[in-house]
C-alpha positions in Angstrom: 0.0 0.0 0.0 2.8 2.4 0.8 4.5 1.7 -2.5 1.2 2.4 -4.3 1.1 5.8 -2.6 4.2 6.7 -4.5 2.7 5.7 -7.9 0.8 8.9 -8.7 4.0 10.9 -8.4 6.3 8.4 -10.0 4.5 7.2 -13.0 5.5 7.3 -15.8 8.5 9.3 -14.6 10.0 9.4 -11.1 9.7 12.6 -9.2 10.0 11.6 -5.6 12.2 8.8 -4.2 12.2 6.5 -1.2 15.9 7.0 -0.6 18.1 4.6 1.3 15.8 4.5 4.4 12.7 3.8 2.5 14.2 1.2 0.2 16.1 -0.4 3.1 12.8 -0.7 5.0 11.1 -2.3 2.0 14.1 -4.6 1.5 13.6 -5.8 5.1 9.8 -5.8 5.0 9.1 -7.9 1.9 11.2 -10.9 3.0 9.8 -10.6 6.5 6.3 -10.8 5.0 7.3 -13.9 3.1 8.6 -15.4 6.4 5.3 -14.6 8.1 3.5 -16.3 5.2 5.7 -19.3 5.7 4.8 -19.4 9.4 1.1 -18.7 9.1 0.3 -20.7 6.0 2.8 -23.5 6.2 4.5 -22.5 3.0 8.1 -23.5 2.5 11.0 -21.0 2.1 11.4 -21.6 -1.6 7.8 -20.9 -2.6 7.5 -18.0 -0.1 10.4 -16.2 -1.7 10.0 -17.3 -5.3 8.5 -14.0 -6.4 11.6 -12.2 -5.1 14.0 -14.4 -7.2 14.7 -11.7 -9.8 15.7 -9.2 -7.1 17.7 -11.7 -5.1 19.4 -12.9 -8.3 20.2 -9.4 -9.4 21.7 -8.5 -6.0 23.6 -11.7 -5.8 25.0 -11.5 -9.3 26.0 -7.9 -8.8 27.9 -8.6 -5.5 29.7 -11.6 -7.1 30.6 -9.6 -10.2 31.9 -6.6 -8.1 33.8 -8.9 -5.8 35.5 -10.7 -8.7 36.4 -7.3 -10.3 38.0 -6.2 -7.0 35.5 -3.4 -6.4 34.8 -2.3 -2.9 31.4 -3.9 -2.0 30.5 -1.0 0.3 31.1 1.7 -2.3 28.2 3.3 -4.0 27.5 2.0 -7.5 25.0 1.8 -10.3 25.8 -1.6 -11.6 22.7 -3.6 -10.8 21.0 -5.1 -13.8 17.9 -3.1 -13.4 19.9 0.2 -13.2 21.9 -0.7 -16.3 18.8 -1.6 -18.3 17.0 1.6 -17.2 19.9 3.8 -18.0 20.8 2.1 -21.3 17.6 2.8 -23.1 14.8 0.6 -21.7 13.7 3.2 -19.2 12.4 2.9 -15.7 8.8 2.1 -16.6 9.7 -0.9 -18.9 12.2 -2.3 -16.4 9.8 -1.9 -13.5 7.1 -3.7 -15.6 9.6 -6.5 -16.4 10.4 -7.0 -12.7 6.7 -6.8 -11.8 5.7 -9.4 -14.4 8.6 -11.6 -13.2 7.4 -11.4 -9.6 3.8 -12.2 -10.5 5.0 -15.2 -12.6 7.0 -16.3 -9.5 4.0 -16.1 -7.3 2.0 -18.1 -9.9 4.7 -20.7 -10.1 4.8 -20.9 -6.3 1.0 -21.3 -6.2 0.9 -23.9 -9.0 3.6 -26.0 -7.3 1.2 -27.2 -4.6 2.9 -28.5 -1.5 6.2 -29.4 -3.2 8.9 -26.8 -3.1 10.7 -28.7 -5.9 8.3 -29.0 -8.8 8.3 -28.4 -12.5 6.8 -25.0 -11.9 9.5 -23.8 -9.5 12.3 -25.3 -11.5 11.0 -23.9 -14.8 10.5 -20.4 -13.3 14.0 -20.5 -11.8 15.5 -21.6 -15.1 13.6 -19.1 -17.2 14.6 -16.3 -14.7 18.3 -17.2 -15.0 18.1 -17.4 -18.8 16.2 -14.0 -19.0 18.8 -12.5 -16.6 21.6 -13.8 -18.9 20.1 -12.3 -22.0 19.2 -9.0 -20.3 22.8 -8.8 -18.9 24.1 -9.2 -22.5 21.7 -6.5 -23.7 22.9 -4.2 -20.9 26.5 -4.7 -21.9 25.7 -4.3 -25.6 26.5 -7.9 -26.3 30.2 -7.4 -25.6 32.0 -9.6 -23.2 32.7 -7.9 -19.9 34.5 -9.0 -16.8 32.2 -11.2 -14.7 
């Protein structure tokens, strides 16, 4: 609900921002809500967090790439995939729509998998997310090979 409150001022172009405090709070709140869903509904950790896979994957990949390149992990940067895609021509609206669609697909995959955390739905979603991430990474780098 709080995020929807920002929508009238930030669509289609951003005019106000959450900042570090707001985004940090959301970064804590969303996984906590997934944990509460696990506890209250008997959902396993994989299905509870499946909608967040694109964000977790982006963050993990960025940390690994920066670490391998010898960058300070605590230094400010703009090298997350969503940032590179938005700044390299797709725009914030298209990138936000992609991540939203991916999260909804993750929720559907989690729901369709029933009681099994390993199912064709969860495995297919994870594989398709990784493949899409690879091709989007290639697009953001202009198809050129960059240091991992």
